[in-house]
N, C-alpha and C positions, 0 to 999 in steps of 0.2 A: 982870357981866361976867367970865368964864370967863380964867382966868389961862394967857398963851399960852406955851409954853413954849419957848425955847432954850437951844442947846447951842451949843458950843466948846471946841475942840480945842487944847490949849494943853501945851506943851514941859514938864514936869517941873519944870524948875528955876524957873518962874513960880506953881504953885501954892503955897499957904500951906502950913508944915510941919502944920497941924493938920488939911489933908484927905488927903494924905501917911498921916499914921498910921491914920486912919479907914479907909482902902483896906490899911493893914497887919493892923491889927485884925480886918476883916472876913476875911482871909484865913488868920489862925491858925483863928477860927471855921470856917471852910470845911472847913478842912483837919484838924478837929480837935485840934490843938494848946492850943487851950485850949475848956476845958468852957462856958465863961460867956460872957455880956460883959464883967462883972467884969473875971474873968481877964486879958481880950484887951485890956482899955482898961488896966490895970494895967502888963501888958506893954509896953503899945507906948508906954507915957505920956501918956497924954487921959483926960479925965473920962469918963465914963458918961452924961451928957448932951450933950458933943460929939457922941460915937458916936451915940446917938439923933439929933439933929441935923442930921448932914451923911450917914450910914448909908443913903441913899437918892437919895442926889445925886451922890454920885462913885463909880466904878467905872474900874477899869485899861481903856485904849482896847481891849486882843484879847482882855479877856472876851466883847464884842461886836461883833465881827467877821465873824464862821463864817456864812456865805452869803451876805457885804452885798457893796456896789461901792466899792472906796474910789480914790480918784484923788490922785496923790501931783504934787507940781511939784519939780524937780532942779532944779539949777546946777548944770552939769559942763564942765570942759575940752573941747575939741573935739580929741580925739584916737580917732586908731584904733584900734578894738574895746573902748573903752569902755563904750560901747552894749551892745553882746554881752555885756560882762560881766555889766551891772546886768541884762541880762535872762535870763541863767545864775541868778542867783541870784534872781531871781522864780520859775523855772522849778524850781530847787532844793527852794522851800519849797510847790512843788504849788500858785500860786493861776494862775489864766487870766486873760491880757493878754485883755484888749479894743478896748484904744486906746493908740495911743501917736501922741504929735503935738512934731518939735523943730524946736524955731524954728533959723532961716538962724545962726549963730553970728555975735558981732560980740566984739571983741577976745579972739577964741579961748576965746570961754564959750560956752556954748549954752543953752540954756533945754529941759528934755524934760517934758512931761505926760503922765501915764500912767496909765490905768483897769486897776484889776486884780479877778477877780470871786474872793475867797475860798470855798472849800468844807470839807468838813469833817476833810481832809485835809490842806490848808493849815496851815502850821507856824505859831510864834509871828509874829505882823504888827509887833509891834515889834521882835523880832529881824530880821526881814528887814528892816526900814528900819535898822536901826547896822548891818546887814550891808554895804547898798547905800552908805551915808554913810561909812563904814568904807576903801571900795574908792581907791584914788590919782586924784584927777582929780573926785572928789565933792565940791561944796560944800557942799550942803545938799539934803536932805528931807524936804519940809514935805507935810502931811497938807492937800488943798485942801478933799475932801467927802468924808463916808462916808453911802451910803445901804444 
């Protein structure tokens, strides 16, 4: 029976350190700052066997998002202009807004589900999410789906 793959999106703090170091080693190799796997793994402090074990299983979220649809859920204060601020950040990163759904605020808090399409000109998705989350009145931004 063929193995069925399942993918998960995790916050960086939930990822074991060895996996984050594999990503760092891959970046060193891709950028040319390390000329061999041995050099890259020595630099980040993991074994070559750990690198080879996980190298095909982990990648930064933003590396695979161009031309994709990403759906986020945000929790935000019910404040005039806050939604406009969120949409401006998305526009500044050159992502195309596909759908927006905002719940009726309860106790001054609203949930927003927004789907954006990324293109080759879209900036770094992780940074865009951070910029949105740093807006006063935004409680959190979570990835709901990526297609």
